[in-house]
N, C-alpha and C positions, 0 to 999 in steps of 0.2 A: 189672809195668808198671802205672802208674796213669794213668787217663784222666779228663778232666773235660770235660763238654759243656754249653753253655748253650742253652736252648730258649725257645720262646715262653711256656711255662708255668712255667719255673724253671731248675733245673740238675740234672745227674746226675753221679755219680762212679762209676768202674768200676775193677776190678782184673783184670788179665790174668795169670793164673798159668800158663797153657799155651796152645798154639796153639788148642786146642779149648775152653778154659774161660774165659769172660768173665763175671765176677760184678759185679752192681750193688752197690756199697758203700753208696750213699746217694742218695736222691732228695728234692728239696725243691720244693714248688709254692707256697711262701709269697710269692715275688717273681716277677712275670711278666716276660717279655721280657729275660732275662738275656743280655747280650752280652759280659761279662767274668766268668770264673770261674777263679780261680787257687788251687790247693791248695799248701800248704807241704809239698812232697814227698809222703810218705804219712802225714803227721800229720793231726790233726783240725782244723787251722786252715785255713779257706777264706775267700777274699776275693771278694765278689760286687758287680757293678755292673749296674744295670738301666736299660733305656730309660725306665722310668717316672720314675727319678731319676738321670739320667746324670751329675750333678755330685756324687753321694754314693757313698762307698765303705763297704760294710758288711763287717765282719770277724766271722766266726762260728766257734764250736766246734761242728761239725755233729753229733758223736756225743752231745753233751749237749743239743743244740738251743738253745744260748744265744748271744746276741750279745755279742762281746767289746767292740766299740766301733764307732762310725761317724764318718766325717769328711766334711765337705762342702767343695767347692772352688769357685773363681771361674768355672770353665767346665767343659765336658764332659770326663770322664775318657776318655782314648783308649787307654791301656794300663796294666797293672800288672805289675811283676816283683818277685819276692821270693826271698830265700834265708834261711838261719838267722840272719843278722845284720841285714839291711836289707829294707825294703819300699819300692818305688819307685812313685810315681804320676806318670804322664806326661800333661800337658795339651798343648794346641796350642803354647803359647808359654812354658811353665814346667814344672819338674820338682820334685817334693817327695820328700824322703828321710826315711823314718821309721825309728826303731829298733824292730826286730821284738820286742825283749824287753818293752818297755812301750808300744809304738805311738806314742811321743812323736815330734813332728816335730823332726828334727835340722837340716835344711838345706832352703832353697828356692832353686833355681836359676832366676832370673827372666830374662825377655827372651831366651829361646832362639830361634833362627831358627824361622819357622813350620814346624810339623811336623804336618801335617794327618792323618797316619795313626798318630801316636803311636809312631813307630819308636824303639825303644831296646832295649838288651840289658843284662843283669846277669849277672855270673859267679855260677854256682851254688856255687862254692867261697867260703864266707863268710870264709875267712881273708884273701882279697884281693878284697873286694867291688867289683870294677871295674864301672863303668857306662859304656856307650858310647851316644852319641846324635849326630844330625847337627849339624855345626857350621855348615852353610850350607843354604839352601833352593835354591840354584842350582848348587852344585858338590858333589862327593862327599867333603867333608871330615868326618872323624870326630873328635869330642871324646871323649877317654878320661879318665874322672873316677874318682878313688879314693873309693869309698863309705865306707871306714873312716876315713881321715884327713880326708875332706871337702875335698879339694883336686884341682884339675885336674892330671892326670899328663902328658898331652901331646895334641897334635892330629896326626892322620894324614891326609895328602892321598891318599885311597884311590882315588878315581875322578874322571873329568872331569865326569860328570853327577850329578844328585841321587841320594841313596842310596835303596834299596828294601828291603834286608835286612841284618841284623846278627846275629851270634851268637858267643858264646864257647865254647871247649871246656870240658870238665868241670873242669879245674884252673885255668882262667882265665889260661893261658899263651899262648893263641892267640885271635885274633879274625878271623872271616871276614866278608866284606862283598860286596854286589852293588849295582850301580846300577840305575836305572830301565830302562836298556836291557836288562839281564839277560844280556848276552853274555859278560861276564868276571866271574869270582869270584876274589877275592884273599884271601890269608891272611897276617896280620901277627903278629909276635911281640909279646907283652905283658909288661912295660909299655913296651918300647923303641919299638915301632911299626915295626920293620923288616919289609920285605916278604919273605916266605918262599916262597910258592907263588902261582901264577897258573893258573887253570883256565878254559878256554873251552868254553862249552856250545853253541856254534854261532853262526854269523854271518848265517844266512839271514834271521832275523826277530827283532825285539825281543820280549821276553816280560816278564811281570810275575812275578818270583820271590817267591812268597808264603811259602815255608818254606825255611830254611837251618839245617842241624843237623849237629853232629859226632857220631861214635860216641863212647862213653864212654872208649875208649882212644885217642882222637884219631887213629886210623889212617885213618878214612874221613870224608868230608864229603858230605852229601846235599842236593840242591837240587831243589825242585819249583816249578812255575809254573802259569799258567793254561792250559798246553798239556797234552797227554796223556802227555808223557814226563817221567819222573823220572830225574835224573842222579846217579850216585854216583861221586865222585872218591876216589882213593887218595893219601894223603899219604906218598909214598915216602921212606924214609930212605936217602939216597945214601951208602952206606958201601962200602968196598972188599971187605969180606968178607960172605958170605951168612950169615944166622942158621942154626944147626944144627938148631933145633927144626923139627918138621914144620910146613908152611905152613898153619896153622889160624888162625882168628880170634883166639883167645887167645894163640897163639904169637907173634904180632906184638907183643903187649902187653909181653912181657918185655924187649923191646929199647927200649922207649920212653925210659926215663930215661937209659940209657947213650948212646943216639943223640942225646939232646937237645943234646949239646955238639958234634956233628959232622953236623948236618943237611946241610950243603953243603960238598963238598970244594973245594979251592982253585981247581980249574979251572972251577968254575961261579961266575959272578959274580952276586951279589944274590939270586937266587931260582930256584925250579924251575918250569918251564912245562910244562903238559900241554894238548894240543889235543883230546884225546878222553877221554870219561868211561870209568872203569874198568868200571862196570856201569850198566845202564839198566832202567827199567820202563816198559812201555806200558800206561797205565791204560785201563780200559774207558770212562771218562768224560772229557769235556773241557770246559773253561770253568768248572768248579766250583772254589771255593776248597778247598784241601786242605793238610793239615799232616802232615809225615813225622817218623819217629823210627827210629833204628837201635838194635837191642837183641839180646841173646842170650836166646832162649827155648828151654828144654829142650836146652841146650848147643849150639844151632845159631844162627848169625847170621841175623837176620830184618830185613826192612824193613817198617815199619808205616806205612800211609797212611790217614788219616781224611779223609773228604770232607764237605762242607757239607750233603749230603743225609742224613747220619747213618749212614754205614757205615764200618767198619774193615776194611781189606784187609791181609792178612799174606802177605809174599813171602819165599821163600828166597833167600839171597845167597851166592854162592860167593866166599869171601874170598881164594882163590888165583887163580882164572882170571877172575872177574867175569862179564861178558857179560849176557845177558838174564835177569832175575830171574823166578822162577816163582811164580805165585799159588797158595797152598795153602789159604787160608781166608778167608771173608768173614763178618763179624759185623754185625748190626744194633744200633745204639746207641739206637734210638728205640722198640724193642719193649718188652714187659714183661720185666723182669729180676728175678731173685731176689736179695734182700739177702744178702750173704755172712755166715756165722756168725762171731761173735767168738771165734775159736779161740785157745786159749793155745798158744804156741810157744816152747819153751825152747831151741831150737837156735840157736846163734850163727852168723850168716852168715860166710863166708870174707872175707878182706881184699879190698877192691874193686880187684882186679888186672885184671879183664876184665868184659865184659858179663855173663858167667855169674855173677859175684859180686854183681850188683846186683838179682837177682830179689827181688821184694817179699815181705815176710813180715808177718803180723799179730802184734803183740806185746801183752803185757798192758797194761792201762790203769794209769797211775801213780796214786798216792794223790790223792784229790780236794782235799787240803789244800795241795799243793805243785805247782809246775810246774818242768820242767827249766830251768835258767838258761843264758843265753848270755853268756859273758864278753866283756869289751870287747876282749880281744886277739884275738878272732875264733874262739876255740875253744868248742865246746859242752861244758859240764861237766855230766856226768850227776849228778843228785841235788842240785845246788845249788839252794837255796830262795831265791826272790826274791819281792818283794811282788806282790800281785794287781794286775792291770791296773786303773787308776783308774776306767775306764769299764765294767769288766766286772761282770756280774751275779753272778759267782762265780769261783773260782780256775780258771785255764786249764791244762789238762793236754794237752800234745802227746805223742802216743803212742809214736812210733818215732824213735829217734836214728839209725837206719840207713835213712834215707829216700833217695829218688832222684827225679829230675825227672818230672813228669807230662807227658802229651800234652794240650794244650789245644785244644779245638775249640768254637767258638761259631757258632750258626746265626742269631743275631739280626742280624748285619751290623754295620757301623760306625755309631756315633752321628753325628748331624748336625754340621755345622761348629760348632766351639766359639765361644761368644760372647766377645768381647773385654771385658776388665774393666780 
């Protein structure tokens, strides 16, 4: 697992190799008050935005200590999303789409509805770089945009009220959303926009859902808010026959593709509705911004929660019976950490069939004269040589073709209201 944290003095990158082992990969104190730090999976490319220059995006190769490029925009940068194909910069009333291969600007989406929180989501699957963002400031309409063809795919009337959270699953085939009320979470098929699931996290009070995330196998969806409770919902496959595999976390994954064609039997119209969470966590803290992730660590399913006070909590999750998750480890992200060694690892990871197959590994650094190319059809071609970035001080080498999404946590808060231009 890869984690990135922005602080008042700079930013830190971590690698979580086991429940007990949290290694600091990199620390930078060159730019103060970092409120956005996005790492391209587990590569050496990192994008940083600071309160000191909230309209400027800096792209670094952190292992070389070099700046690849920087771009300035007309107003404050509210969020950044990236995959192997695209880099998305979201301002309050516009969105910029860059080509990750050479950082060139491909498209500017102007006059988007006021989006003061910079809410947007990008599929981590670069083969279908779908982008989702609010289509209205007063209703819960979602605009689905194809980041590869640079065309709008569809609009989804997801909620009555304004949106508060958006997230894609790992393959970009599903999109989950929540409104500002935070009582209902819906899951839609992509790119068609059909409603597949509806989860209710409670009607007693409105909450601000700050984190919404799928498990890598798309079997679970986690939602956290400004309350002390984290909800985990299970995306049941409604089939007539039970899977014969033992009911383990990775066991569900084997049925994902064959069940994709029969999520809903004929007697169920439209979608599946669940009124109760499959599993929950009672945090020791309340009112703090937190971000969650679901992962397999040491072959067991875990829920990870990072909080704005700089702590990482790891919980066990029972993928068969659910219920209350058990806290097993707490790490501090602000203490002194040892930089991990650059160890050579010749072992090839297994195919990404479950969480267990996505464990991070350090790989050897490629030749300094080339960088891996990213083909226009969406596939990453190992060994393809492309020209250096025109703004780069030297060739850019991204280390690992088998990367996976990081957990992002910033302590600097949101920037001020963007200036109109």
